[in-house]
N, C-alpha and C positions, 0 to 999 in steps of 0.2 A: 504494500500500500504506500501511497505517496502523500506528502503534505499538501499537494495541489488539489487533492480530492476534498472539497469543502462543500457544505450545504448550510442553509440558513440555521441559526441557533434555535428557532422555534420547532424545527423538525425533531420528532422523537424516533429513536432507532431501536429496533427489536431484532434479536438474533435467534434463529432456530437451528438446533443441532440434531441431526439424525445420526446417532452414534453407531459405528461398526466396531469390530474388534481392533485392538491396538496394533496387531500385526498385519492388518490389511490396509488397503488404501480406498476403502469404500465410504468413509465418513463424509457427509455432506453438510454444508452450512448455507443458510439463507439469511440475508440481511434485508429487512423491510424498513422503509422510511415512511413514517406516518405524519401527515400534515393536519393537525387538529382543527385549524380554522376552516380548511376546505373539506375536512373529513375524507382525505384521499390516502389510499394505501398504494405504495409503490415498491415493487421488488427491485431493490437497488443493486444488489450483488448476489451472485450464486457461486459457491465454491464446491467443486467436486474433487474426489480423489485425494483427500487429505491423508497422507500416510507418512511413513518414515523416510528420511533421506540421509544415507550414510549413518553417522552416529547421532543424528538428530531424530528423536523418537516422534511417532505420530502424535503422542500426547503433548509434547512441547510444541510441535507444529500447530496443533489446534489451539493451545493456550496462547501462543504468539499471535495467531490470527485474531483471536478475540481481543487481545490487548491492543492490537494495532488499529482497531476500528476508531476512526476519528470522532471525538466528542463522546459524551457519556452514553452508555446503553441503559435503556429503561429496564430491560430484562434479557436474560438468555434462557431459552426454553429447550429442555432436553426431552427426548422421547424414551428415556429409560428411568428407572426408579432412582430417586435422589435420597431416599431414606431406607435404611435396612429394616427388615421385619423385627417385631417387638422382641422376640426371644433371642435374637442376636444382639440387640442393643442392651437388653436387661442385665443389670449387675447384682440383682438380688439372689438370695439362696433359692434355688429352683425346687418347688414341690412337684413339678410335672404340670403340664397344662390342664390335666383333669382336675387339679385342685387349686389352680392359680386364681387369685382374686384381682389381678391387674385389670384395669378397665378395658384394655384392648382385647385381652383374652376372653373376658366375660362377654364382650360384644360379639366376638367370633362364635362363642357358644350359643348366644341368642339367635344369631343368624342361622347356624347349623340346625338347631332344634326347630326353628320356624320352617325351614325348608323341608325337614323330614316329616313335619306334621301335615304337609300338603301333598307330598308325593313319595315315591320310592326312596328309601334312605340313601343318602349320598355318602361319598367317601369323607372320612373325617378330615378336617383341616389340619394343616401343619404350620403353626405360627413361627417357625424358624425359616420358612421359605416364602410364605405369603403374608400379605398385609391386609388390613381392614379395607383399604381403598380398592384393592383388586376384587374383593368379595362384593363390595358395594356396587362397583361399576358393572360387574358381571350379572348382578341379579336385580338391581333396583331401578334401572333406567327403562325407557320405553322400548328399547331393542336389546336383545340378548347379545352380549359381547363376550368373546372368549379372550380373556386377558391373561397373559403369561405372568407367573409369579415373579416377584423381584429377585428371588434366588432360585428360581426354577432352572432346569438344566440348560435351557437356551439363553436365559437372560442373566444368569449369575456373573459371567465374565464382563458383560456390559455394565451391570450395576457396579461392580468393583471399579471398572474404568471410570465411570461417571463420578464416583466418590473421589477417586484420585485427582481428577481434573477440577472438580468444583471446590476442592479443598484449597486451591490456589486462587479462587475467585471470590474471596470473602467480601470484597467491596461491591460485588455485582449481584443483583437480584437474580437468583436462579429459580426457574419454574419447572415443574414436571407436567408433561403433556402426554396424553395417549392419542396418537394420531388417528387411529380408526374411530375413536369416539368423537374427536374434533371434526373429522371429515363427515361423519354422520350428521351431526348437529348443523354444521355449516352448509352442507349439501342440501339437507331438508329445508333449511331456511331460504335457500336459493331455488327450490323447486326441482332439484335434480332427482332423477329416477332412483328408487331404492336399490335396484339391481346394480347401478353404477357405483353406489356407495358401499355396497357389500363386497365388491370384487375389484377394487381399485388396484390391488397388488397381485391379482390373478395373472398367472403366466400367459394365459390365452387372451382374456378380455380386458386385462389391466390397461393396455394402451388406449383402448377406446373409452374406458371409464375415466381415466385421467384427462383425456382430451375433452370429454363432455363436461367435466367439472370446471376445468379452466375456461372453457368457452362460456359457460354460464357466469362465471365470476367477471370476465371482461365484458360480456354482453350487457350485464346490469351495471357496469361501471363501478363494481365493488372493489376492483384492484386493477392497477396498471402493471403489465408484465411485458417486457420486450419479447419480440417473436423468437429470438434465439434462446432466451431463457425458457419460454414456453416449450420449445422443442426439447430442451434438456429435462424439464419437469415431466414431460410426456414419456420420454425414453427411459428415464431413471427413477424408479419408485423411491429410492433412498433420498434423492434430491427433493422429490415431491413431498416426502414426509418432513424434511427440514423446513420447507415452505409452510406446511400446515402448523408446525411448531411455532414459527415466527408469527404467523397470522393469529394463532391462539393467544400469543403474548399481547398482540394489539387489542384483541377482544377483552382480555383481562384488564388491560390498562383502561379501556372504555367501560369497565364494570359490566361487561356482558358475559361473564362467566358465573357459573352456579356457586352460591355461597356454601360453606361447609354445613352439612345437616346438623341440627341442634343435638341430635342424639349420638353424633359421631364422636369417638374418643378424642379428647382435647389434644393429646400429645401425638396423635397419629397423623401421618402425612396426608395432605389433601392434594388433588391434582386440579389443573385448570380445565374445566368442562364448559364449553360454550353453552349458553342458554338455548332453549328450543326456539325461541323467537328472537331473531337478531335484527338490529337496526343498521342497515348499511349506509 
């Protein structure tokens, strides 16, 4: 980045990070600039293939990119868990989660028993791999979402990497986003077909789905995206997710994300979920 890249001070900047493994070059970052007076959203920069170079790790490369964004960032939104499950964080003497009285564990038991009272008994939860927020999003929204656990087999390395990176971003507001949930809420508010929203990362129909979503965003003048960046977002689902993360950061800034439920454990992480009805 160069010092010549400048924008007016009233512009608000939001970064979205779709994190991949630290030994790959698949991490993508989107920078959105939001103009509050005009209520305009502009995809300013799109970065693909952030990986290691020689003895410079992909982690340092990503951190350096974030640090070099000119002007303050309102937030950096990640598509992975930013808080570890309760049983991993807990430092109390453990009685086992069958006898645990901690609010998070009690909440998980309540959800588990409520599920089993309505249908065939489900598998018991594991509070050392999953969090309350993953259970809530999977079961309490208008659509059924299959959410990976923070320390599940596929997500554990990414969660660890996110913690390593965000530890160095103490002065930056970091948000957690679930792209498939954001896409659903954003897409429905734009009138996009449900089939496109369910299969945007599908190997066969994903291209068509991402094209339909971006077309609707630009058609309604909800966001401005250069054609070359649109092509990247259509071709690369990882880049598309980074854009969804940044866009959700804008919605959070505009107070268009769901508040934490009153019954939700106070010390448990919450994620940024766009409201069902959005004002573009």
